[in-house]
N, C-alpha and C positions, 0 to 999 in steps of 0.2 A: 505493501499499500504506500502511496506516495507521501513522503514527509510533507508536514505544514509549516516546518519550522526549519530553516536552513542557517547555520552560524559559520561564517568565515572567521575563524579564530584570528588568522595572522593580520587581517585588516580591521578585525574587531566590527564586522558589520552583521546584523541581525536582520534576515528577511523572513517574514510571516507572510504566508500565502497559499490560497486555494485557487480554484478554476476562475475566481470572479475579481478576486483583490489581491493587492500586495500593500503590505506595511513594512517601512524600511527606517532602521535607525543605527547609530554607529556611535564610536566613542572618539571624542574629539582631545585637544591639548587639555591638560590639567585633569584627565580621566572624567571629562564632562560628556554626559550623556546626551547626543543631540538625535534631533528627529530630522529625517530625510524625505519620507515620503508616505502618504496614504491615499489610496485610490484604486483606479483599476488595475488588473493583474499585469505585472511585467514579468518577463523571462527571469531576468537577474539584473544585477547593479555592477556598473561597472567605474563607477567615480565621477559620473558626469554631473551630479548633484552637490558635490563638495562645496560647501558653504564659501564663497568667496572671501578672501582675507582684505579687510579695508580698514584703514585708520579712520576712524568716525571721532570727532571731536565730543568731549565730554562723556564717552562710553569708555569706562576704565577697563583695565587688562588684568590678568592673572598675576596674583602675589608673587612678586621676586622675578617676573618676567620682564625684558625689555621689548617683547613683541607688542607693538602697539596697533596690530591689524586682527589681534583676537581678542574678542569680548563677549562675556556672558551677556551683555546688555543687549547684543545684536543676534547672536546664535539661535536658531531654532532650537529648542531644548524640548526633552522629554519630561522633565521634573524639576522645578525651580524652588529656591529658598529665600528667605529674607537675609539681607546682610553681605551679599557677594556681587555687589557691583551690578546687579541686574535690577533696573528700574522698573520693570512691568511689575504687575501685580503677581506675588509670589503663589506657589502651589501650598507651600507650608511655612508656618511661623511656629517657632517654639521658644518660649520664654525659660531660660535656665536658671539655675540656682542664683547666680551673681546678678540676674537682671538683663544678661545679654539676650539677644535673640538671633545671632548671626550663625549660621551653618554653612558648611562646605560640603556639599554631597558629591562624593567622588564614587565612579563606577569600581567595584570590586569583584564582580563576578556574575554568573548566569547559572541557571537550571532549566532545563527544558523535561516537561513531564507529559507522558502520555494522558488524555482525557482531561478533566477539570476538576480541581480540588473543591471541596465545599467551603463556605465562608462560614464560620462558627457564629451561630447566634444572628445571622442576617440570612434575608432572601437573595437569592441570586439565580442566574441561569445554570443549566446543569447538562449532564450528558447521561444516556441511558447505557452507553456503552463508550469506552475509552477510545474506540477506534472515531469516534464523532468529532474530536478536537484534540488539538495540542495546546499546552500552556507554556509560555515564556516567563521566568521568573528572574529578573535583574535585581541585583541588590546595588544600592548605592549606600555610602558610609560616612558619617561625619566623625572624623578621628577623634575631636577634643571632646565631645559629649558620649560617644560611643553609641550614637543612634544609628541602626540600620533601617531603610526603606527598601522594602522588598516590593517592586513594582511587578504586578501581575497581568499579562497579556494572554488572553485565549481566544485562538481563532478556530472556527467551527468549519469543518470540511464541505458541508454542503450550503452554506449561507454566507453572503458578503457581511460578515460580522465578526467585529474583535469585542472582547468584554475586557474591561480594565478595573483593577482595584488596588489598593496601597495598604501594606501592613507594616507599621512602625514598630521596631523592637528596641527596647531600651538596654543595651548592652554595657551601660555606663555603670557609674558609681552613686550617681545623684538623681534624684527625681527631677523631671522636668514638666512643664506646662505645656501642653499641645494647644495652641490658640487659633490654628487652622491647618486642617489637612485635607487637601482637595483630592479625589478619587482619581483623576485624571488631568493632565495637560496635555494640549495639542497646538503647536505652532504652525502657521501656515505663512509662506512667502509669495508674493505676487498673485493673490486671490482678491478679487474685487467682489466679497460676498454680500449676499442680502441674507437678513436672518428671519426665520418665521419661529414665531412663539405661540404659547396657547394662553392668553390671559382671559379672565372671566370673572364671574361673581355668583354669588349663591342664585340659583335658578337661571344662570345666563352663563354656563361654564364653557370653557375652550373654544373661544371664538379665534380662529387663525388671525394673526396680524404679521405682515411682512414689511420689512423697512430695511433700508440700507445700513450696512455696518459702517458707522462714522468714525472718525478719528476720536479717540479718548476711549472711555469706559462706558459700557453698557451692561446692566445686570438683569437677569429674570430669577427672581427669587420668591421664596416664601419664609416669612417669620413667624407663622401663626402656630408652629408647632406641628402642623400636618403638611401634607403636600399642596393642600387648600384647592378652594373652587378659583382662586384670584390668579394662580399662575401655575401653571402645570409642570411639573418637572422634566421637561422636554424641549429642546429647540432643534431647528435644522439649519443648516447653512448650506445656501444654494447660491449658483451663478444667476446673474440677471435675467437670463433668456430662459431659466429653467422652468418649466410647467409639469403637468401631471404626467406627460408621456416623454419627456426629452429633457437632457441637461443632467448637470452632476448634482446630488444631493446628498449631504452628510447629516444624518441623524443621530441625535445624543439622548438616550433615554435612562434616566437615572431610577436605580431600583431602590426607592427608599420612600417611606411614608412621612417623613418629618420635614423641618427646615432644609431647604436645598437652596443652592445659589449657583447659576450660570454666569459667569463673567467673561465678557468679551473684551479685548484690549487692542485697538488699532493704534500703533505707536508711529514715530517720527519719520519711519521709512516705509509706512504703509503695511507693516508685517503685522500679523494677527495672532494674538494668544488667546484661546479658550480653557477656561477652568471650571471644572463641573465637581461638586462636592457638597457635603454638610455645610449648611450656612455659617460662618463664623461669626454671625452675630449672636452675642451672649453665650457662646461657646468657649470652654476649654476643657481639658481633660487631663488629669493628673496621671502622668506615667511613672511608675515606680521603676528601679531597676528590675530587671529581669522579666518585666511585664511587656505586653505588646497592645496594639490598638488597631483594629481592623476597620477600614473605611467600606461603606456600601459599594456596590458595584454600578459601573457604568456601561450600556449597551452601546455600542457604535456600529451604525449601518451605513453602507455606501451603495449609492446607485448612479449609474451613469445613463439611466433610462427614466429620469424624472421621479416626483413624488409618490406615484402611485408604487413604482417597485421598492422604494426605501420604505413604504407603509407596509407593503406586503410581506418585507423581510421581517420588521417588527411584529407582524401578526403571526408569522409561523414561528418566530423565536419565542416569543411570549406565551402564544396560545399551545405550543407544543414543549417547551424547554424551560418554561419558568413556571406555568400552571402546573400543579402536582396531583391536584385531587383526582380521586377515580372518575371524576365527571368531566376531565379533560376531553375524552373521547367518547363520552355518552350524551345522548340527547339530553336536552335541558327541559324540565316540565313547563307547560303553558299553566301559568298561574293566573289567580284573581286574588287581589289584595284590598282588604277593606278599608284601607285608610281613607281615601277620598269618598268612599260611601258611607262611613259612619263617624269618622274620626274618633273621638272619645265615647260617644255617645251610643253604645251598643251593650248587649249582653247575649247569653247563649241562645234565646228564642229570636232575637233579632238576626243573628246571623243564619241559622239554621236555613231560613229560605233562601239565602244568597248561595250557600253551598249546594242545595238541592236544584237550583235553577244552574249553578255551575256544571253539575253533572249533565244535565239534560243539554246543555250546549256543548259538551266535549271538552270543557276544561279539565285540567289535570291535577292541580293542586290549589288549595285554599291556604292563603298566608293571612294568619291573625297578626295585626300590627300594633303599635302601641295602645296601652290601657288595659290590658289583661292581668295585671300584677298588683301588689301593695293594695292600696286604696285610691288608685289613680283614675280620676275622672277628669284630669286637666293636667296642663304639665308643670303643676307646681309640687308635685309630690312624688314619692314612692320609688325614684331612681336609686337603685341599689337593694332593693328589696324584691327578689325575685321568687316570690310565692304568689299563687292564684289569687286573685280578687274573688273572694266568696260571693260577693253580692252579685257579680256578674256570671260566674259559673258555680252556683250553690253545689252542683255535684262534682265539682272539681274540674281541672282542665283535662284530664284523662278522659274523662266521660264525652267532653265534647270533642276531642281529638278521636274517639272511637266513632262518634257519629259521622265525622268526616271521612274517616277511613271505609266506614260500612257503606257509605255513597260511593265507594270507589275512587276516592280522590286521595292525594296525598297530604299532608298536613305541615305547614311551616308557621314558625313563631318568630316574633320581633323581638330583640333583646337591645340593649344599650349599656353594657356592662362597665364601660370606662366612666360612667357618670354617676353621680349622688345627688339627690335632694337633699335640703335642709329638713324637710319635713319626711324624714326616713326613720326606721328603726336602725338601720345600718348607722346613720349620722348619729343617732342620739347614742348609741353604744360605742361608737368608734369615731370621734371627730377629728382624731388624729390621722384619719385616711384621707382627710381632704388635702387636696395641694392648696397651700395659702402661704404666704410671707408672714412670719411671726408678728405680732403686734399690729397688724393691717387687716381690714376687712376685706375678703375675697370678692372678685368681681363676678356677678352672676350672668349668665347668658341662655336664653330661654329658660330663666328660672331655675337653672341648674349650674352644678360646680363638678370639678374634676377630681377623680379619684388619683392619687399619687402612685402611679405605676412603677416607680423607683422602688416601692418598698415590696419585699418579697411577700410579707404577710398580706398585703393587699390583693396582689395577684393570686395567692392561694384561696381567698375568700372568693374571689371573682370566679375562678375555676370551678371551687366547690359547688356554688350556688348555681352555675350554669350546668355543670355536670348533672347535677341532681334532677334538674329537669329533663335533661336529654336521656339520661340513664332510664327514665320510665320506659324509653323505646317506642315513643310514640309520635317523635318529632322527626320529620324528614329533612326539614330545611330550616336554615337559621339566616334571619336578615340582621346584620350586626351594625348597627348604626352609631352615629356620633355626632350629636347636634349642637356642637358649639366648639370653637377653637381654645387653645390654651392660654392661660393667663396666671398672674400670681406665681410665678416661676420659682419654687422653692420647694425642696424636700427634705422633711425631718429626719430621714435615713442617712442622709449625707453631711459632713462637715464643712464649714466655710469655705475652704479651699477646692471643694468639689461641687459648690453650687452650680458652676458653668457647665456641668455635665447632665443637668436635670432635663433639658430638652432630648438629647439623645438617648439618655437612659429611660426615658418614657417611651421612646418609639422601640427600643430594646425590651421594655417589659411588655408592650403590645405585641411584639413579635412573640414572645414567650409564651403569652395567652393562647395566641392563635396556634403555635406549634403543638402545645399539649391539648389544646381541646380538638383540634383537627386530627391528630395522632389517635386520641382516645375515641373520637367518633368519625372512623373513615367514611361510613355511609351516609352522613348527613350532607348534604348540599348546603354550603355555607356561600351567602352573599354579602358583600361589603356595601356599606353606605355611609356617606356623612353629610346629612341634609342633602342627599343627592350625590353629587360629584366631587364632594369636598376632601375626598382621600382616594381619587382614582389614580393609581399608579401601580408599577409592575411589582413593587413590594408586597401590595396587598394581595395581587394576583398569584403570588406564591402559595398562599394559603386559601384564597377564595377565588373560584375560577370566574366569577361575574360579579358586577359590581351594578348598583344604580346608578345611572347614567346622570340624572337631574331630577331635582325635585320638580322641575318643569315638565309637565306632560303635554303640554300644547303641540299639535303635530307641526305647525309652522316654525316655532322655536326650536323643535328637536331636529330639524333639518339641518340647521348650522351647528348645533351642539354636537351631534352625532357625527356628521362629517369632519368637524374639527377633531373629535376625539379619534376618529379613524386614522388620522394622521401618524399617531404615536401607539394605538391599542387596537385590537381586534376587534370585529363586531361580536365574537362570541363572548367577549368579556362584558359587552354593554347590555344592559337591561332595558326594556321599553315597554311601556303600557298603553293601550287605549283607554283613556278616561272620558268624564261626562263633559258635555258643553252646556252652557259656556264654561270654558276653562277656568279652573279655580286659580290659576297663577296669572293669567293674561285677561280673561275675560272674553276671548275670542270664541267664536264659533266656527268649527271646521267639519267638513263632511265626515261622516263616518268611515268611508272607504280610505280616505287620506289618514285618519288617525291610525287606521289599520295597516297601511302601506309604509309609515314610518315605523311603527312599531315592529312589524313583521321583519324589519331589515337588522334586528337585534335578536336578543333572547326575548322572546314574546309573552306578553301577558295582558291582562285587563286590571284597571283599578276604577269600578264604578259599582253602584248598585245594580246588579243584573235583574233585580226583580223590578225595577223601573223601565227596563228598555220596552221599546215597541216591538209589535211582533215583527216589523220590518228588520229592526236593529238586531233581534234575536235571529232573524235568518242570516244576516249579515256577519254574525259573529259565527255562525257555523260555517259560512262560506270562507271567512277568513282562516279558521282553524284547519279546515280541509285545504286550503291553499298553503298554510304554512307547513303542515304535515308533509306536503309535496316537496318543499323546498328547504325544510329544516336543517338538513345537513350541509346545505350550502353556506348557513350562517357558521355552522361550526368548522366546517373543513374548506370551503371554497375560497377562491381569490376574489378579493373586492376591489372594484376600479370605482375611483370617482369620476364623474363623466362631465357634471355641470355643478357650479356653485352657486348657492342663493347670494352668496356675497359679491358675485360678479354679474348676476343677470337676474331676471325674473322667474328662473327656473332653478330646480335641482334635480339631478340625476345621477344613479350609480347602478351597477350591476356586479352580480355575484356570478363567477363561473366554477363548475366543479374541477377537481384535480384532473379528472379525465377528459375534460371539456365537452362533456356530453349533457350537460345541464345547465341553464342559464336562467337567472331570476333579475329582472329589470323593474326598476320603480323610477317613474319621472313625475316630477311637482310643478305645478304652475302656482306662483304664488298669488298675483293680482291679476284679475280679468281685465283687458284692455278694450277699449272701444272699438278700435282698428289694429287689431293685432297683427304683428308680424308673424310670418310663418316661421316655424323652429323645425329642426330636424334632431334626433338623437342617433347618434353613432355609437354603437356598442364596443368593447373592448375585450381581449383575452379569449376570443373564440378560435377555434380551430377554422383557418381560411379554406381548407379543403373539405370541411364537413357542411353538410346540409342540416338545419334546424327547422322544426315544426312548432309554430305558436300553437300551443295547447288548447288556447281558447277558440281560435278560428280554423286550426287545420292547415292553415297556410304555409308552406315551405319556403324557405329562404337559405341561401348560401351564407357560409360563416364570413366570407369576404364581402359579401354584399350587405350583411349587416353591420360591419365594422367600417366599411369605407363610404357607401350611399347612405346607411342608415336608413330611418324611416320618418315620415312627419309626424310632429305632435298633434294630436286633435286639437282643434280650436274650442275653446270652451268659453262660456259667457257667465262664469260665476268664478268667485274667488277660491283660492285654496285648492283646486282641483288636482287629481293624481291619475295616474295610469299605472298598473302593474301589468307584467308581461312574464310568462314562463315558457322557455324555450327547450326543447329536447332534441337531441341530434339523431338524425334517421339515415337509413341508407339512401344514397343519392337516388332521386327518382327522374 
């Protein structure tokens, strides 16, 4: 089998490559690790990209050297530190016992490993067989402090992907304070990039923004304690001419659920540095001698065929080599969730008709949302008390779960285990479990507070309570929510010189909870949520194969949210529901078929009172479920192509194509009706040009090349928010 990593020991050149990409690095003067190239596959390297030696004023040189043409301030590097005459943002900053923060990280050696080692306590991409990947570990050392930085690079055989992370090992004799440790650095020369990011807000997540990379520093970050609604842990660097189907695109996806930071710096020479890692805002980590610190992982994808191919790489990697659940390869159930149907106003008798109607319509799971526990009739109480609310379920939760199961449906349950209410037995018994700064009143959000997951005792309590409910064996699905961001950052379990560790330790605590519970209950389908998409990242996907994409269920709003999300994450990770109109978030009234078309393009379900549907709407539900059952595998396994963006036009369109190119699902949406509309066409992507495809609704047969190059006219409609869906299957040419 072809090696993926070649090392020229004499010239100290490292070449990571597969059939699609190459990544080259080398060792320069002063044992400085230097970056050479990342991009389309090259067969080899013969020195043509040795960085030119130029005397640059005010860019200093190596200590003790008279060579004014070599400077770390201009050299493209693999990992930089503070205090070494490099005036860019550094990848790492370390405060030492004497107060200094200077390091001189020098290359000392490397190791090549088959496969991909796991990261202790952190989610990461994985391999199922060591032949899938190879890993290069390069060690940089600061001789004064005894700190080793182990830079890990894993290249996959079948994907244009390299994953990166850093492990810091203190081999010195004194403790140090890590103030910044990026997971990766990547320097570019002579690239006039634009940057695509995914900013947003609650109920308005991941709206793509594209802008030039200008001189100076740009950052894309979260300081909220989670990956956040406001800025997704992803960016792409693209050439100006790059579009969905052509041009270079470099994608960077951070496998982390806490504070993150993507920093771009374009310097005096128009060279670019990218840093990705844990946000250094309010971050320190005390590293004692003989201890180590492992950073989270970054997934780097390269495409020379535009944004769709970059996205498909992330879809494949995250969907098949980050997600670990047994449900990775299993169809996900069609659910009905009672939240927007009832909110807190329900009891067992009110829910039973919804369950019965769900059975009649072909829905596969009933999900009981917030309000089933403690004495919770509103959002002011009971978080932390995960025992059934007897007033609503007088015969116990198990009795209601039995009813759901006897109807032939699976049963799902909502939790928010990281939170606590003042009005709760847990708070009355353990006020020390609350995250709060001593002598200061904590800040509420949604009338709730945060459990201090830095404390092992708190995590044990959460696991015990949740496991007690799940151990009854009647829960098939868990929706794990988090309806506020972190504040009052302090942990009673840590001394003063470790309070800068709280943000990261909270995330590690969350991962510990998920690792323990998903291992204990492997048959339970876990779905992530944080007020919708407030913690939508690859770190969560490691434990939960699907995430509630947004609390905004409006079909029109979901077009942009789901298309933006698809830049970095697979449709199989997104959940989407048909909800009632007027929509509860926007007040908009959209057609039932449009709500279905948007929701069917992800993991599908409903969130409304089924008993209030008209007979026509119930018939539409049955039709939607029948259609989804025909194309459900496409959401899980197929390639997804963005065709038209609602940010650029009055339309949105996408299609899914099965791996064997025998099945195609297309959805086309018209935003606003026009008095004198232009005629528009939709051209499909990813089909086999030599195959013929039958439209299953009309029986008409078309060539794959015909559908991709000629396309078809979109219907002229006279109402807002119209949609059309098409399902094609390959046939023997007629």
